[in-house]
C-alpha positions in Angstrom: 64.8 127.4 147.4 64.5 129.6 144.3 61.0 128.4 143.3 57.9 129.5 145.1 56.4 127.1 147.7 59.4 124.8 147.4 59.7 122.2 150.1 63.2 121.3 151.2 64.9 119.6 154.1 64.9 121.8 157.1 68.1 123.7 158.1 68.9 123.5 161.8 70.0 127.1 161.9 66.4 128.2 161.6 65.5 126.5 164.9 65.8 129.2 167.5 63.5 130.9 170.0 62.9 133.9 167.8 61.4 131.8 165.0 59.5 129.3 167.2 55.8 129.6 166.6 53.8 128.6 169.7 50.5 129.1 168.0 51.3 126.9 165.0 52.9 124.3 167.3 49.6 124.3 169.3 47.8 123.9 166.0 49.6 120.6 165.3 48.5 119.2 168.6 44.8 119.6 167.8 45.1 119.0 164.1 43.2 116.0 162.7 44.8 114.3 159.7 42.2 114.2 156.9 43.9 111.3 155.1 44.2 109.1 158.3 47.9 108.5 157.6 48.6 108.9 161.3 45.9 106.3 162.2 47.6 103.6 160.0 51.1 104.7 161.3 50.0 104.2 164.9 48.4 100.9 164.0 51.7 99.6 162.6 54.1 101.2 165.1 52.4 102.5 168.3 53.8 105.9 169.4 55.8 105.9 172.6 57.0 109.2 174.1 60.6 109.2 175.2 63.5 111.6 175.8 66.1 112.3 173.1 68.2 109.4 174.3 66.6 106.3 175.8 67.0 102.6 176.4 64.6 99.8 175.8 64.7 96.0 176.1 64.7 94.0 172.9 62.6 90.9 173.6 64.2 87.5 173.4 60.6 86.1 173.5 61.5 82.4 174.0 62.3 82.9 177.7 58.7 83.8 178.4 57.6 80.3 177.3 60.1 78.1 179.0 58.5 75.3 181.0 60.0 73.2 183.8 59.2 69.9 185.4 61.5 70.6 188.3 59.7 73.5 190.0 59.0 71.5 193.2 60.9 72.5 196.3 62.3 69.9 198.7 62.1 70.6 202.5 64.9 72.9 203.5 65.9 73.7 199.9 65.4 76.7 197.7 63.2 77.0 194.6 65.0 76.7 191.3 66.3 80.1 190.3 65.6 81.4 186.8 66.5 84.6 185.1 65.3 86.6 182.1 67.8 88.1 179.8 66.7 90.9 177.4 69.1 92.8 175.2 69.3 96.4 176.3 69.4 98.8 173.3 70.5 102.4 173.5 68.7 104.6 171.0 68.0 108.2 170.2 65.2 110.0 168.4 66.2 111.5 165.0 65.5 115.0 164.1 63.4 115.2 160.9 61.7 118.1 159.3 60.7 120.1 156.1 60.6 123.8 155.2 58.3 125.5 152.7 59.0 129.0 151.4 55.9 131.0 150.9 56.2 134.2 148.7 54.0 136.9 150.2 52.6 137.7 146.7 51.0 134.2 146.9 49.3 134.6 150.3 45.6 134.6 150.5 43.2 134.1 153.5 44.0 134.6 157.2 44.8 130.9 157.7 47.6 130.6 155.2 50.2 129.6 157.8 48.0 126.8 159.1 47.3 125.5 155.6 51.0 125.3 154.8 51.7 123.7 158.2 49.1 121.1 157.5 50.7 120.3 154.1 54.1 119.7 155.8 52.5 117.6 158.5 50.9 115.3 156.0 54.2 115.0 154.0 56.2 114.2 157.2 53.6 111.6 158.3 53.7 110.0 154.8 57.5 109.7 155.1 57.0 108.1 158.6 54.4 105.6 157.2 56.8 104.5 154.4 59.5 103.9 157.0 57.1 102.0 159.3 55.9 99.7 156.4 59.5 99.1 155.3 60.5 98.2 158.9 57.6 95.8 159.2 58.4 94.2 155.8 62.1 93.9 156.8 61.3 91.8 159.9 58.5 89.7 158.4 58.9 86.1 157.6 57.4 85.5 154.1 54.9 82.7 153.6 54.5 80.9 150.3 53.0 83.1 147.7 49.2 82.7 147.6 47.3 82.4 144.3 43.8 83.7 144.9 42.3 83.0 141.5 40.2 80.4 143.2 39.9 78.5 146.5 39.5 80.0 150.0 41.7 83.0 150.6 40.7 83.2 154.3 42.3 79.7 154.9 45.7 81.1 153.8 45.3 84.0 156.2 44.3 81.7 159.1 47.3 79.5 158.4 49.6 82.5 158.4 48.2 83.6 161.8 48.7 80.1 163.2 52.3 80.1 162.0 52.9 83.4 163.6 51.5 82.2 167.0 53.7 79.0 166.8 56.8 81.2 166.2 56.3 83.8 168.9 54.0 82.1 171.4 51.7 85.1 171.1 48.8 85.1 168.6 49.1 88.2 166.4 46.4 90.7 167.2 46.6 92.9 164.0 46.3 92.3 160.3 47.4 94.9 157.7 46.1 94.4 154.2 47.6 96.1 151.2 44.8 97.6 149.1 45.5 95.2 146.2 45.3 92.1 148.6 42.1 93.4 150.1 40.5 93.8 146.7 41.9 90.4 145.5 40.3 88.6 148.4 36.9 90.1 147.6 37.2 89.4 143.9 38.1 85.7 144.6 35.1 85.2 146.9 32.8 87.0 144.6 33.8 84.8 141.7 32.8 81.6 143.6 29.1 82.7 143.4 28.0 81.0 146.6 26.0 82.6 149.4 28.7 81.8 151.9 31.5 83.2 149.8 29.6 86.3 148.8 28.7 87.0 152.5 32.4 86.6 153.5 33.4 89.0 150.7 31.0 91.7 152.0 32.0 91.8 155.6 33.6 94.9 157.1 37.1 95.3 158.5 35.7 95.0 162.0 33.8 91.8 161.2 36.8 90.3 159.5 39.0 91.0 162.5 36.4 89.2 164.7 36.4 86.2 162.2 40.2 85.9 162.4 40.2 86.4 166.2 42.4 89.5 166.0 41.8 92.9 167.5 41.8 94.9 164.3 42.3 94.9 160.5 43.4 97.9 158.5 43.8 98.5 154.8 46.9 100.3 153.6 45.8 102.5 150.7 48.0 105.6 151.0 49.9 106.6 147.9 53.1 108.6 147.3 54.7 110.2 144.3 57.1 107.4 143.2 58.1 109.1 139.9 57.5 112.3 138.0 54.2 111.1 136.5 53.4 108.1 138.7 52.0 107.4 142.2 52.4 104.1 144.0 50.7 102.4 147.0 53.0 102.5 150.0 54.2 98.9 150.5 53.2 97.7 147.1 49.6 96.8 147.9 49.6 93.0 147.4 50.9 92.0 150.9 49.1 91.0 154.1 51.0 91.3 157.4 50.2 89.6 160.7 51.9 91.1 163.8 51.4 92.1 167.4 51.0 95.7 168.5 49.5 97.3 171.6 48.7 100.9 172.2 50.3 102.1 175.4 52.9 104.4 177.0 55.5 101.8 178.0 58.7 101.5 175.9 59.1 97.9 177.0 55.6 96.7 176.1 55.5 93.8 173.6 54.7 95.4 170.2 56.8 94.2 167.3 57.4 97.7 166.2 57.3 101.0 168.1 57.6 104.6 167.0 59.5 106.4 169.7 59.1 110.2 169.6 60.2 113.1 171.8 57.2 115.3 172.6 57.2 119.1 172.6 56.3 121.2 175.7 52.6 120.7 174.9 52.9 117.0 174.6 52.6 116.9 170.8 55.0 115.4 168.4 55.8 118.4 166.2 57.3 121.9 166.5 56.8 124.7 164.0 59.1 127.7 163.2 58.3 130.8 161.1 61.2 132.8 159.7 59.9 136.1 158.3 61.6 138.0 155.5 60.6 141.0 153.6 59.1 139.2 150.6 58.6 135.6 151.8 58.2 133.5 154.9 59.9 130.1 155.6 57.7 127.7 157.6 59.4 124.7 159.1 57.9 121.7 160.8 60.2 119.4 162.7 59.9 116.3 165.0 62.1 113.8 166.7 61.3 110.2 166.2 62.7 106.7 165.4 61.0 103.5 164.4 62.5 100.4 166.0 61.7 96.7 165.9 61.8 95.4 169.5 61.0 91.8 168.3 60.8 90.2 164.9 59.3 87.0 166.2 55.8 86.2 164.9 55.7 88.8 162.1 54.4 87.1 159.0 53.8 88.3 155.4 51.6 86.8 152.8 52.0 87.9 149.2 49.0 87.5 147.0 49.1 86.9 143.2 
């Protein structure tokens, strides 16, 4: 905390009514992330508003696909009775936040508080995205590594989607490409020098989603500072994930991953505090969230070489 504009883990003692900034908290509600980190985060783990402590059902999945041949009722008898068992999980959202100390000698412009708040928001969202990708990778079943120096890369992706559907009974509706895997697919198709391959390599994310019969494809290209002089793509960049996710407000809907968060009074995810001192101001942004896997069935990962 001795260096100017140093970002540190937030201290809970700062969070009181006197330091709460209603204006900056309202700013976070209307703020649009210029790096689209929040878009990819919501794509992987749809946001679900909950209280601090909540309960959800972890899907057993197989029960939804049982099939009987004895569902016929004899006269005077009852129908066969079935039951569905889902594991109830008690969870709570975790308090996360960062603080930046702004020396008053470094202040310029009337919007300096908003600018520093935005910096903290982007950093917190990047942290959440790394957690979401790690959670997705942890529950994914790995396919055999794909060598895309030649051949048809889209066949490997179709096979992965089919394997996912066979496992879960639900066809995955989202594909997440690492930037390296996305580029490798295009390079492979371009090298074949045929009109069909070249056309496939030029299609957009939306057209590719339609081709694979999924709702959406996204490319994960966000970087983070992995070492003093190095940046790395979150998730490594050479993986493709097939999974199921649905935007909604139900904590029991069938997404493989969910990001549970506790909203503030305005319905947003973040709260902002300003602690004024004679020569500096500490700005803190906090939120309550947890990323949980409600079902690992059907999640597949294809690693490209």
